[in-house]
Every structure is written in structure tokens, then in C-alpha cells.
One Martini backbone bead per residue (centre of mass of N, CA, C, O) as a GRO file, in nm:
protein
   41
    1UNK     BB    1   2.465  -0.887  -2.539
    2UNK     BB    2   2.673  -0.866  -2.301
    3UNK     BB    3   2.816  -1.051  -2.062
    4UNK     BB    4   2.801  -0.833  -1.838
    5UNK     BB    5   2.499  -0.776  -1.866
    6UNK     BB    6   2.395  -1.071  -1.819
    7UNK     BB    7   2.514  -1.096  -1.536
    8UNK     BB    8   2.368  -0.849  -1.410
    9UNK     BB    9   2.087  -0.938  -1.465
   10UNK     BB   10   2.098  -1.196  -1.297
   11UNK     BB   11   2.158  -1.061  -1.029
   12UNK     BB   12   1.901  -0.879  -1.024
   13UNK     BB   13   1.698  -1.116  -1.035
   14UNK     BB   14   1.786  -1.244  -0.770
   15UNK     BB   15   1.742  -1.011  -0.584
   16UNK     BB   16   1.441  -0.977  -0.655
   17UNK     BB   17   1.355  -1.254  -0.550
   18UNK     BB   18   1.458  -1.213  -0.255
   19UNK     BB   19   1.284  -0.960  -0.191
   20UNK     BB   20   1.012  -1.084  -0.244
   21UNK     BB   21   1.027  -1.294  -0.024
   22UNK     BB   22   1.061  -1.096   0.213
   23UNK     BB   23   0.793  -0.949   0.177
   24UNK     BB   24   0.615  -1.195   0.208
   25UNK     BB   25   0.697  -1.251   0.497
   26UNK     BB   26   0.615  -0.976   0.623
   27UNK     BB   27   0.316  -1.000   0.547
   28UNK     BB   28   0.267  -1.252   0.720
   29UNK     BB   29   0.337  -1.115   0.984
   30UNK     BB   30   0.129  -0.898   0.984
   31UNK     BB   31  -0.117  -1.083   0.964
   32UNK     BB   32  -0.066  -1.236   1.232
   33UNK     BB   33  -0.063  -0.987   1.424
   34UNK     BB   34  -0.346  -0.894   1.357
   35UNK     BB   35  -0.487  -1.155   1.442
   36UNK     BB   36  -0.384  -1.148   1.743
   37UNK     BB   37  -0.491  -0.863   1.811
   38UNK     BB   38  -0.805  -0.972   1.780
   39UNK     BB   39  -0.820  -1.262   1.922
   40UNK     BB   40  -0.791  -1.500   1.674
   41UNK     BB   41  -0.660  -1.777   1.861
   0.00000   0.00000   0.00000
């Protein structure tokens, strides 16, 4: 693997990690809002 490819792979892996984290946060937000909407607070 060329060094440029390895660098790009590392960048994509980092972006993927960041996006997965954002999705997880949004899922928690959705669950919280559903919980509040049901009046279970």
C-alpha cells in the first residue's frame, strides 16, 4: 500500500469513527424525546 493510500485510509477511518459517534448521539436524543413525549419523566 502506498503511503498516500495509507494516509487516506486513516483519514476515512477517523471520519467514520466521528460520524458513528454523531449517529449514536442522535439516537440517544431520539430515544430521550420519545421517552419525554410519552410522559415517562
